DONU-585980 format. One line per 2 residues: number of its first residue (from 1); their letters; for each residue x, y, z of C-alpha. Coordinates in Angstrom, 1 decimal. Layout:
N
NUM) a) X,Y,Z  ...;
//
This chain:
639
1) xx) -0.5,15.9,-21.2  1.8,18.3,-23.0;
3) xx) 5.5,18.4,-22.2  4.9,21.9,-20.8;
5) xx) 2.3,20.6,-18.4  4.5,17.7,-17.3;
7) xx) 7.4,20.1,-16.6  5.1,22.3,-14.6;
9) xx) 3.8,19.4,-12.6  7.4,18.4,-11.8;
11) xx) 8.1,22.0,-10.7  5.3,21.6,-8.2;
13) xx) 7.5,19.2,-6.2  10.1,22.0,-5.7;
15) xx) 8.1,25.2,-5.6  4.9,23.8,-4.1;
17) xx) 2.6,24.9,-6.9  2.2,24.3,-10.6;
19) xx) -0.4,24.8,-13.4  -2.6,21.8,-14.0;
21) xx) -3.5,22.6,-17.6  -6.9,20.9,-17.2;
23) xx) -8.1,19.1,-20.4  -11.7,19.0,-21.4;
25) xx) -12.5,15.4,-22.4  -16.1,16.0,-23.5;
27) xx) -19.4,14.7,-22.3  -18.9,16.6,-19.0;
29) xx) -15.5,14.9,-18.1  -12.3,16.8,-17.4;
31) xx) -8.7,15.6,-16.8  -6.8,17.6,-14.2;
33) xx) -3.4,15.8,-14.4  -1.2,13.6,-12.3;
35) xx) -1.4,14.1,-8.6  2.2,13.1,-7.8;
37) xx) 4.3,12.8,-11.0  7.2,10.8,-9.6;
39) xx) 8.2,7.2,-9.0  9.3,5.4,-5.9;
41) xx) 12.5,3.2,-5.7  12.2,-0.4,-4.8;
43) xx) 15.9,-1.1,-4.3  19.1,0.9,-5.0;
45) xx) 22.6,-0.5,-5.3  25.9,1.3,-6.1;
47) xx) 28.3,-0.7,-8.4  30.3,-0.2,-11.6;
49) xx) 29.5,-0.7,-15.3  31.6,-2.4,-18.0;
51) xx) 33.9,0.6,-18.2  34.5,0.7,-14.5;
53) xx) 32.4,3.8,-14.0  30.5,4.2,-10.8;
55) xx) 26.8,3.7,-11.4  23.6,3.4,-9.4;
57) xx) 21.0,0.8,-10.3  17.4,1.7,-9.2;
59) xx) 14.2,-0.3,-9.5  11.5,2.2,-10.5;
61) xx) 7.9,1.8,-9.3  4.8,3.9,-10.3;
63) xx) 1.1,3.1,-10.3  1.6,0.6,-13.2;
65) xx) 4.1,-1.5,-11.1  7.8,-2.0,-11.2;
67) xx) 8.2,-0.8,-14.8  11.9,-0.2,-15.3;
69) xx) 15.5,-0.2,-14.0  17.2,3.2,-13.9;
71) xx) 21.0,3.3,-14.4  22.6,6.6,-13.2;
73) xx) 26.2,7.6,-13.9  27.6,8.8,-10.6;
75) xx) 30.1,11.1,-12.3  27.7,12.9,-14.7;
77) xx) 24.2,12.2,-13.5  23.3,10.9,-17.0;
79) xx) 20.6,8.3,-16.6  19.5,5.5,-18.8;
81) xx) 16.2,3.7,-18.4  15.6,0.0,-19.2;
83) xx) 12.0,-1.2,-19.3  11.5,-4.6,-17.5;
85) xx) 11.3,-7.4,-20.1  7.9,-8.6,-18.9;
87) xx) 4.5,-7.1,-17.9  4.8,-5.6,-14.4;
89) xx) 1.1,-6.1,-13.9  0.9,-3.6,-11.0;
91) xx) 3.3,-5.7,-9.0  6.8,-4.6,-8.0;
93) xx) 10.0,-5.7,-6.3  9.8,-6.6,-2.6;
95) xx) 13.4,-7.9,-2.5  16.5,-7.7,-4.7;
97) xx) 20.1,-8.7,-4.6  23.4,-7.6,-6.1;
99) xx) 25.4,-10.7,-6.7  29.1,-11.4,-6.3;
101) xx) 29.3,-11.4,-10.1  27.9,-7.8,-10.2;
103) xx) 24.5,-8.7,-11.5  21.2,-7.3,-10.1;
105) xx) 18.3,-9.6,-9.5  14.7,-9.3,-8.5;
107) xx) 11.5,-11.4,-8.8  7.9,-10.1,-9.0;
109) xx) 4.7,-10.6,-10.9  5.8,-14.3,-11.2;
111) xx) 8.9,-13.3,-13.3  12.5,-13.8,-12.2;
113) xx) 15.0,-11.4,-13.9  18.7,-10.6,-14.2;
115) xx) 20.2,-7.2,-15.1  23.9,-6.9,-16.0;
117) xx) 25.3,-3.4,-15.6  28.4,-4.4,-17.6;
119) xx) 26.3,-5.1,-20.6  23.7,-2.5,-19.6;
121) xx) 20.9,-4.9,-20.4  18.5,-7.4,-19.0;
123) xx) 20.2,-10.7,-19.7  17.7,-13.2,-18.3;
125) xx) 14.0,-13.4,-17.4  11.7,-16.4,-16.9;
127) xx) 8.2,-16.9,-15.6  7.7,-18.8,-12.3;
129) xx) 4.9,-19.9,-10.0  3.3,-16.9,-8.2;
131) xx) 4.2,-14.4,-7.1  7.0,-12.1,-5.7;
133) xx) 10.2,-12.6,-3.8  10.1,-11.4,-0.2;
135) xx) 13.6,-12.6,0.4  16.7,-13.5,-1.7;
137) xx) 20.2,-14.8,-1.2  23.3,-16.1,-3.0;
139) xx) 24.9,-19.4,-2.0  28.6,-20.3,-2.0;
141) xx) 28.5,-21.5,-5.7  27.1,-18.2,-6.8;
143) xx) 23.5,-19.5,-7.3  20.8,-17.0,-6.6;
145) xx) 17.8,-18.1,-4.5  14.4,-16.5,-4.2;
147) xx) 11.5,-17.3,-1.9  8.1,-16.0,-2.8;
149) xx) 4.9,-14.7,-1.3  2.2,-16.0,-0.7;
151) xx) 2.9,-19.8,-0.5  6.7,-20.1,0.0;
153) xx) 7.7,-20.8,-3.6  11.4,-21.5,-4.0;
155) xx) 13.4,-20.6,-7.2  17.1,-21.0,-7.9;
157) xx) 19.1,-19.4,-10.8  22.6,-20.5,-11.8;
159) xx) 24.2,-17.6,-13.6  27.0,-19.8,-14.9;
161) xx) 24.5,-21.8,-17.0  21.6,-19.3,-17.1;
163) xx) 19.4,-22.1,-15.7  16.4,-21.4,-13.6;
165) xx) 14.8,-24.1,-11.4  11.3,-23.5,-10.1;
167) xx) 10.7,-25.8,-7.1  7.1,-24.6,-6.7;
169) xx) 5.4,-24.1,-3.3  7.1,-25.9,-0.5;
171) xx) 5.2,-25.0,2.7  1.4,-24.6,3.1;
173) xx) -0.5,-22.4,5.5  -4.1,-21.1,5.3;
175) xx) -2.7,-17.5,5.2  -0.4,-15.6,2.9;
177) xx) 3.2,-15.9,4.0  6.0,-13.3,4.1;
179) xx) 9.5,-14.7,3.8  11.7,-11.8,4.6;
181) xx) 14.9,-13.7,5.5  16.7,-16.3,3.3;
183) xx) 20.1,-17.8,3.9  22.3,-20.7,2.5;
185) xx) 24.8,-22.7,4.5  28.1,-23.7,2.9;
187) xx) 26.7,-27.2,2.0  24.0,-25.7,-0.1;
189) xx) 21.0,-26.1,2.2  18.6,-23.2,2.1;
191) xx) 16.8,-21.8,5.1  14.1,-19.1,5.3;
193) xx) 12.1,-17.4,8.0  8.5,-16.6,7.5;
195) xx) 5.4,-14.9,9.1  3.3,-13.1,10.0;
197) xx) 0.4,-15.0,11.6  2.8,-17.6,13.1;
199) xx) 6.5,-17.5,12.7  8.4,-20.4,11.3;
201) xx) 11.8,-21.4,9.9  11.9,-23.7,6.9;
203) xx) 15.0,-25.9,6.0  14.9,-26.6,2.3;
205) xx) 16.8,-29.5,0.7  17.7,-28.6,-3.0;
207) xx) 18.4,-32.2,-3.8  15.0,-33.5,-2.7;
209) xx) 13.2,-30.3,-3.5  11.4,-30.4,-0.1;
211) xx) 11.1,-28.0,2.8  10.9,-29.0,6.5;
213) xx) 9.7,-26.8,9.4  12.2,-26.2,12.1;
215) xx) 10.3,-24.6,14.9  8.0,-26.7,17.1;
217) xx) 4.4,-25.4,17.1  4.7,-24.2,20.7;
219) xx) 7.6,-22.0,19.8  5.9,-20.2,16.9;
221) xx) 5.0,-16.6,17.6  3.1,-13.8,15.9;
223) xx) 5.6,-12.2,13.7  8.4,-13.4,11.3;
225) xx) 11.0,-16.1,11.7  14.6,-14.8,11.3;
227) xx) 17.7,-16.4,9.8  21.1,-15.2,8.6;
229) xx) 24.3,-16.7,7.1  27.3,-16.6,9.4;
231) xx) 31.0,-16.3,8.5  31.5,-19.8,10.0;
233) xx) 29.5,-21.3,7.0  26.4,-22.1,9.1;
235) xx) 23.0,-20.5,9.3  21.5,-19.3,12.5;
237) xx) 18.0,-18.3,13.3  15.2,-17.8,15.8;
239) xx) 11.5,-17.5,16.0  11.5,-13.7,16.3;
241) xx) 14.3,-11.1,16.3  14.1,-10.4,20.0;
243) xx) 15.8,-11.4,23.3  13.0,-13.7,24.3;
245) xx) 13.6,-16.6,21.9  16.4,-19.2,21.6;
247) xx) 18.9,-19.3,18.8  19.1,-22.3,16.5;
249) xx) 22.2,-23.5,14.6  21.1,-24.7,11.2;
251) xx) 23.5,-26.8,9.2  23.1,-29.7,6.6;
253) xx) 19.4,-29.5,7.2  19.7,-30.2,11.0;
255) xx) 18.6,-27.8,13.7  20.4,-27.5,17.1;
257) xx) 19.0,-25.2,19.8  21.7,-22.9,21.3;
259) xx) 19.9,-20.9,23.9  19.7,-17.1,24.2;
261) xx) 23.4,-16.3,23.7  25.1,-16.2,20.3;
263) xx) 28.0,-14.4,18.6  26.6,-12.7,15.5;
265) xx) 29.0,-12.6,12.6  27.0,-12.2,9.4;
267) xx) 28.5,-12.9,6.0  28.1,-9.7,3.8;
269) xx) 25.5,-10.2,1.1  24.0,-7.2,-0.7;
271) xx) 20.3,-8.0,-0.4  17.3,-6.7,1.5;
273) xx) 13.6,-5.8,1.1  12.2,-3.1,-1.2;
275) xx) 14.0,-0.5,1.0  17.4,-1.8,-0.1;
277) xx) 19.9,1.1,-0.4  23.5,-0.2,-0.8;
279) xx) 25.2,3.2,-0.8  29.0,2.3,-1.1;
281) xx) 30.7,2.0,-4.5  33.6,-0.4,-4.9;
283) xx) 36.1,2.5,-4.9  34.8,3.8,-1.5;
285) xx) 32.7,6.7,-2.7  29.3,6.9,-1.1;
287) xx) 25.9,7.9,-2.5  24.5,10.0,0.3;
289) xx) 21.2,10.7,-1.4  19.3,9.4,-4.4;
291) xx) 16.1,11.4,-4.4  13.6,10.4,-7.1;
293) xx) 11.2,13.2,-6.1  13.7,16.0,-6.7;
295) xx) 15.7,13.9,-9.2  18.9,14.7,-7.2;
297) xx) 22.0,12.6,-6.4  24.6,13.4,-3.8;
299) xx) 28.0,11.7,-4.0  30.6,11.9,-1.3;
301) xx) 34.3,11.0,-1.9  35.8,10.4,1.6;
303) xx) 39.3,10.1,0.2  39.2,13.5,-1.5;
305) xx) 37.0,15.1,1.1  34.5,16.3,-1.5;
307) xx) 30.7,16.1,-2.0  29.0,16.7,-5.4;
309) xx) 25.4,17.2,-6.2  24.1,15.9,-9.5;
311) xx) 20.7,15.9,-11.2  19.2,13.2,-13.3;
313) xx) 15.9,12.5,-15.0  13.5,9.6,-15.8;
315) xx) 10.0,9.0,-17.0  7.1,8.1,-14.7;
317) xx) 3.3,7.6,-14.9  3.0,8.8,-11.3;
319) xx) 2.1,7.4,-7.9  -1.1,5.7,-6.9;
321) xx) -3.8,8.0,-5.7  -5.1,6.5,-2.4;
323) xx) -8.1,8.7,-2.0  -9.4,12.3,-2.2;
325) xx) -12.1,14.6,-1.0  -13.1,18.2,-0.9;
327) xx) -11.2,20.3,1.7  -12.7,23.3,3.5;
329) xx) -10.7,25.8,1.4  -12.5,24.6,-1.8;
331) xx) -9.7,22.4,-3.1  -9.5,18.7,-3.9;
333) xx) -7.0,17.1,-1.6  -5.7,13.6,-0.9;
335) xx) -2.6,11.4,-0.7  -0.6,9.1,-2.9;
337) xx) 1.6,6.0,-2.4  4.4,5.3,-3.3;
339) xx) 6.0,7.8,-2.6  3.8,9.0,0.3;
341) xx) 2.8,12.5,-0.8  0.0,15.0,-0.2;
343) xx) -1.6,16.7,-3.1  -4.1,19.6,-3.5;
345) xx) -5.8,20.7,-6.7  -7.6,24.0,-6.9;
347) xx) -10.4,24.1,-9.6  -10.6,27.9,-9.3;
349) xx) -6.9,28.5,-10.2  -6.2,25.2,-12.0;
351) xx) -3.1,24.8,-9.7  -1.5,21.8,-8.0;
353) xx) 0.3,21.7,-4.7  2.4,18.6,-3.9;
355) xx) 4.2,18.0,-0.6  5.7,15.1,1.4;
357) xx) 3.1,13.6,3.7  3.2,11.8,7.0;
359) xx) 2.6,8.1,6.0  0.0,6.8,3.6;
361) xx) -3.3,8.7,3.6  -5.7,5.7,3.3;
363) xx) -8.9,7.5,4.0  -9.8,11.2,4.2;
365) xx) -12.8,13.2,5.2  -13.9,16.8,6.0;
367) xx) -15.4,17.9,9.3  -16.3,21.6,9.4;
369) xx) -13.2,23.7,8.7  -10.8,20.8,9.3;
371) xx) -9.6,18.0,7.0  -9.0,14.6,8.7;
373) xx) -6.7,11.7,7.7  -6.7,8.1,8.7;
375) xx) -3.4,6.6,7.6  -1.2,3.5,7.2;
377) xx) 1.0,2.2,8.9  0.1,2.3,12.5;
379) xx) -3.5,3.4,12.0  -2.7,7.0,12.7;
381) xx) -5.1,10.0,12.8  -4.2,13.5,11.6;
383) xx) -6.0,16.8,11.8  -5.3,19.5,9.2;
385) xx) -6.5,23.1,9.2  -6.1,24.4,5.6;
387) xx) -6.6,28.0,6.8  -3.3,27.8,8.7;
389) xx) 0.2,27.5,7.3  1.4,24.0,6.5;
391) xx) 3.9,22.7,9.1  5.2,19.2,8.3;
393) xx) 3.9,16.5,10.6  6.2,15.0,13.2;
395) xx) 4.9,12.3,15.4  4.4,13.5,19.0;
397) xx) 5.3,17.1,18.2  2.9,20.0,18.9;
399) xx) 2.3,22.8,16.5  2.3,20.8,13.3;
401) xx) -0.3,21.2,10.6  -1.5,18.5,9.9;
403) xx) -1.3,17.6,13.6  -0.5,14.1,14.6;
405) xx) -3.1,12.9,17.1  -2.8,9.2,17.8;
407) xx) -1.8,5.7,16.5  -4.0,2.7,17.0;
409) xx) -1.9,-0.4,16.0  -2.2,-3.3,16.5;
411) xx) -6.0,-2.8,16.7  -5.9,-0.7,13.4;
413) xx) -3.0,-0.6,11.1  -4.6,-0.1,7.7;
415) xx) -7.6,2.3,8.0  -10.6,1.8,5.7;
417) xx) -13.2,4.2,7.0  -12.9,7.6,8.6;
419) xx) -16.3,9.0,9.7  -16.8,12.5,11.0;
421) xx) -20.0,12.6,13.0  -22.7,15.3,12.7;
423) xx) -21.9,16.8,16.1  -18.9,18.5,14.5;
425) xx) -16.2,17.2,16.8  -16.4,13.4,17.1;
427) xx) -14.5,11.2,14.6  -14.6,7.5,14.1;
429) xx) -11.7,5.5,12.5  -11.9,1.8,11.6;
431) xx) -9.8,-0.7,9.6  -7.9,-3.9,9.5;
433) xx) -5.3,-4.7,12.2  -1.5,-5.1,12.3;
435) xx) 0.4,-7.6,10.1  -0.5,-11.1,11.1;
437) xx) -3.5,-10.1,13.3  -7.1,-10.9,12.7;
439) xx) -10.0,-8.6,13.7  -9.8,-4.7,13.5;
441) xx) -10.8,-2.2,16.1  -12.6,1.2,16.3;
443) xx) -11.2,4.5,17.4  -13.7,7.2,18.7;
445) xx) -11.9,10.5,19.0  -13.3,13.8,20.3;
447) xx) -11.5,16.7,18.5  -12.7,19.2,21.1;
449) xx) -11.3,17.5,24.2  -8.8,14.9,22.8;
451) xx) -10.7,12.2,24.8  -10.8,8.9,22.9;
453) xx) -11.8,5.3,23.1  -10.2,2.4,21.3;
455) xx) -12.5,-0.6,21.0  -11.0,-4.0,20.2;
457) xx) -12.6,-6.4,17.7  -13.4,-8.8,20.5;
459) xx) -16.0,-6.3,21.9  -17.3,-5.4,18.4;
461) xx) -17.3,-8.2,15.8  -14.8,-10.9,16.8;
463) xx) -12.3,-11.8,14.0  -13.7,-9.2,11.6;
465) xx) -13.0,-5.5,10.8  -15.2,-2.6,10.0;
467) xx) -15.0,-1.6,6.3  -18.2,0.6,6.0;
469) xx) -19.7,3.0,8.6  -22.5,5.5,8.7;
471) xx) -24.0,7.7,11.5  -27.7,7.1,12.3;
473) xx) -30.0,9.4,14.3  -30.1,8.9,18.1;
475) xx) -26.3,8.5,18.6  -26.1,5.2,16.7;
477) xx) -23.6,3.9,14.2  -24.4,1.4,11.5;
479) xx) -21.4,-0.7,10.4  -20.5,-3.2,7.8;
481) xx) -17.6,-5.6,8.2  -15.0,-7.4,6.2;
483) xx) -13.8,-10.9,6.8  -10.3,-9.9,5.6;
485) xx) -7.5,-10.2,8.2  -4.6,-7.9,8.6;
487) xx) -1.9,-8.2,6.0  -0.4,-11.7,6.2;
489) xx) -3.0,-12.6,8.8  -5.3,-15.7,9.0;
491) xx) -8.9,-15.2,7.8  -11.2,-16.8,10.4;
493) xx) -14.7,-15.4,9.8  -16.7,-16.9,6.9;
495) xx) -19.4,-14.2,6.4  -19.5,-10.4,6.8;
497) xx) -22.2,-8.8,8.8  -23.9,-5.5,9.6;
499) xx) -24.2,-4.2,13.2  -25.5,-1.2,15.2;
501) xx) -23.4,0.4,17.9  -24.6,2.9,20.5;
503) xx) -22.0,5.6,20.9  -22.9,6.4,24.5;
505) xx) -22.7,2.8,25.6  -19.7,2.0,23.3;
507) xx) -21.2,-1.4,22.6  -23.1,-3.4,19.9;
509) xx) -26.9,-3.3,20.0  -27.4,-6.0,17.4;
511) xx) -25.7,-7.7,14.5  -27.0,-9.8,11.6;
513) xx) -25.8,-11.4,8.4  -28.1,-10.3,5.5;
515) xx) -26.1,-11.7,2.5  -25.1,-15.3,2.7;
517) xx) -21.4,-15.7,1.8  -20.7,-12.0,1.7;
519) xx) -17.1,-11.0,2.5  -17.2,-7.2,2.4;
521) xx) -19.6,-4.4,3.1  -17.9,-2.1,0.7;
523) xx) -19.6,1.2,1.7  -22.7,2.7,3.4;
525) xx) -24.5,6.0,2.9  -27.4,7.7,4.7;
527) xx) -30.1,8.2,2.1  -33.3,10.3,1.9;
529) xx) -36.1,9.2,4.3  -33.7,7.7,6.9;
531) xx) -32.9,4.7,4.7  -29.3,3.5,4.2;
533) xx) -27.8,2.7,0.8  -25.0,0.1,0.8;
535) xx) -22.8,-2.1,-1.4  -21.7,-5.7,-0.7;
537) xx) -18.6,-7.2,-2.3  -18.3,-4.2,-4.7;
539) xx) -21.2,-5.3,-6.9  -24.4,-5.8,-4.9;
541) xx) -26.4,-2.6,-4.2  -29.0,-2.7,-1.4;
543) xx) -31.3,-0.4,0.5  -31.7,-1.0,4.2;
545) xx) -34.3,0.3,6.7  -32.4,0.7,10.0;
547) xx) -35.6,1.1,12.1  -37.2,-2.1,10.9;
549) xx) -33.8,-3.7,10.3  -35.0,-4.9,6.9;
551) xx) -33.7,-5.0,3.4  -36.1,-3.1,1.1;
553) xx) -34.2,-3.5,-2.1  -31.4,-5.6,-3.5;
555) xx) -29.7,-5.5,-6.9  -26.7,-7.3,-8.4;
557) xx) -25.0,-4.7,-10.5  -22.4,-7.0,-12.0;
559) xx) -24.4,-7.8,-15.2  -25.2,-4.2,-16.1;
561) xx) -22.8,-1.8,-14.3  -20.0,-4.1,-13.2;
563) xx) -18.1,-3.4,-10.1  -18.0,-0.2,-8.1;
565) xx) -14.8,1.8,-7.7  -12.4,0.6,-5.0;
567) xx) -9.4,1.4,-2.8  -8.5,1.0,0.8;
569) xx) -10.9,3.9,1.6  -13.1,3.8,-1.6;
571) xx) -15.8,6.5,-1.1  -18.2,4.9,-3.4;
573) xx) -21.1,7.2,-2.5  -21.1,10.9,-3.3;
575) xx) -23.9,13.2,-2.0  -24.7,16.5,-3.5;
577) xx) -25.7,19.6,-1.5  -29.4,19.1,-2.6;
579) xx) -29.4,15.5,-1.2  -29.0,13.5,-4.4;
581) xx) -26.9,10.4,-4.0  -24.4,9.3,-6.7;
583) xx) -22.3,6.2,-7.0  -18.9,5.6,-8.6;
585) xx) -18.6,2.5,-10.6  -15.5,1.6,-12.5;
587) xx) -17.7,2.0,-15.6  -19.0,5.5,-14.9;
589) xx) -21.1,7.9,-12.8  -24.5,6.6,-11.5;
591) xx) -27.4,8.4,-9.8  -29.7,6.6,-7.3;
593) xx) -33.3,7.5,-8.0  -34.8,7.9,-4.4;
595) xx) -38.3,6.8,-5.3  -37.5,3.6,-7.2;
597) xx) -33.9,2.9,-6.2  -33.1,2.7,-9.9;
599) xx) -29.4,3.1,-10.6  -29.2,5.4,-13.6;
601) xx) -26.0,5.5,-15.5  -25.4,9.2,-16.2;
603) xx) -22.2,8.8,-18.2  -19.4,6.3,-18.9;
605) xx) -16.1,7.5,-17.7  -13.3,7.7,-20.3;
607) xx) -11.0,5.9,-17.8  -11.8,3.2,-15.2;
609) xx) -12.9,5.0,-12.0  -10.7,4.2,-9.0;
611) xx) -10.5,6.0,-5.7  -13.4,8.3,-4.9;
613) xx) -14.9,10.6,-4.7  -16.4,14.0,-3.7;
615) xx) -18.6,16.8,-4.8  -17.4,20.4,-5.4;
617) xx) -19.2,23.1,-7.3  -21.4,20.8,-9.4;
619) xx) -18.6,18.3,-10.3  -17.8,14.9,-8.9;
621) xx) -14.0,14.4,-8.5  -12.3,11.0,-8.6;
623) xx) -9.0,9.3,-9.5  -7.9,6.7,-11.9;
625) xx) -4.4,5.3,-11.2  -2.3,8.4,-10.7;
627) xx) -4.6,10.9,-12.5  -7.4,13.0,-11.1;
629) xx) -10.6,13.6,-13.1  -14.0,15.2,-12.6;
631) xx) -17.5,15.0,-14.1  -19.9,17.9,-14.4;
633) xx) -23.3,16.8,-13.1  -26.3,18.3,-15.0;
635) xx) -28.9,19.8,-12.6  -31.8,17.5,-11.9;
637) xx) -35.3,18.7,-12.8  -37.3,20.3,-10.1;
639) x) -40.6,18.4,-9.4;
//
């Protein structure tokens, strides 16, 4: 994109509209620009540089990963950007820490790194066992400790000698572990709480390099174990941060149960998750806002009683596009993460609109003159009428547009399929459950009456979640499952299945496993003649007869076409107004020949195809990373 186009896209974030400056890529393809041309912070701290000037350190994250550290002068707004000294690989910081020596640390994509604001440079980086720190701390000797997802890897870094020690994985479970809380007692023992399937606290001995579980099995609970360092030199923790679990005193590797009462006196350590915002400078000034969207910084000086607004700049490849589809007003709309933004592109005017959204728009669909959203977290459902003025969504508040309807967690937390039914008013939402849970539910919502039913996985497909869904004649739904658990949950099913559900009865008519070892039914589509097209594990295409309940065609696309597109709500199939069915592969655009089921590659995309996908005025729109593209489909010959 030209500089002018980039500037106009940035202007969209302030004025609400900007010129896209669409680029013709040839062979029917067009590039319409970046949906959300901003980055998200993954940790902010206020400190000083080598000259004693107040500065902010900001981890920058766009669709490429945690790509840089941004240093902003709090007096002038002048910003300097430092690329991370290793490949981000799409990963990003989930924890960081500002040490007592004024150095900023993080650990992701299996790399540990140190940034020194005094030298204005990365001063250390080293590769470790996978993958990213979920929690970090500093011990009394100034050594930095990191504990990593998914298998509780432990790393220490001594800044005095610039020596890193990778202890490897120290605690095994059959599910991916989140270690959000890490603490060191004054003797050097390390403790960390983990979850989410079953909480635990690990006591780690640096001398032996071994970790030992603290909680008895009967005290483990769904959620995350919690620990903190106290001013008395000891560490304290409990199975969950609530009033129902006993405190433990943790010291020299020993655990002593204290009961429910405990005086909480945490030692100040500047560390947290990706949401870290340490807003106070050493001289007492406060960063009230650091807005990467508007590139605006607000600094308050309590001593002088003044507040100043500064503007800064940085480069960004833009936020991930989560999904898109055609809206009733003839625009292409969807959502991005991170940050969570709504975008709208008008092919007629070549204009973008970009706004703050409610949550992460995982899966989107149109029903009549309304646009529907199934979002993360909480498994929420939104209803947007594009013909009416936009009124920012507030949970539980009437009169918003998009209107918040309901949340469905823990049954659904991360939606994967949003299906508007042909009756024009019923909507079905499915997906994976809350963190640490296994088995996702199904929401059936009537837009006309507000009546709804939330079915749990136990009455549908125990220990599985619905990933693909299509409406059949006669008030039936055909679903395809995934064996994946909720984030950080335990995978229990071994094989995905298809099933049929009667809407009137709200129960399963039949279920069957058609593909041995399959883990995901990636998408389903009603095809000509009452057949159903489907994809398994993002590479096996099949044709299913729902009346005979038989497979009539199977094709492994991996050798010729590779994998289909993907995202949390992938929209692999695109149907044209004349009934032609197209498929989005990472490689390109494919048409399904209805007589032979041949998958005909129409054109190879100039970029890998990501989130799909919808039809508008003879073009198929899709995303790749942060960018939106389209392909002009040539008319098919009339028989």
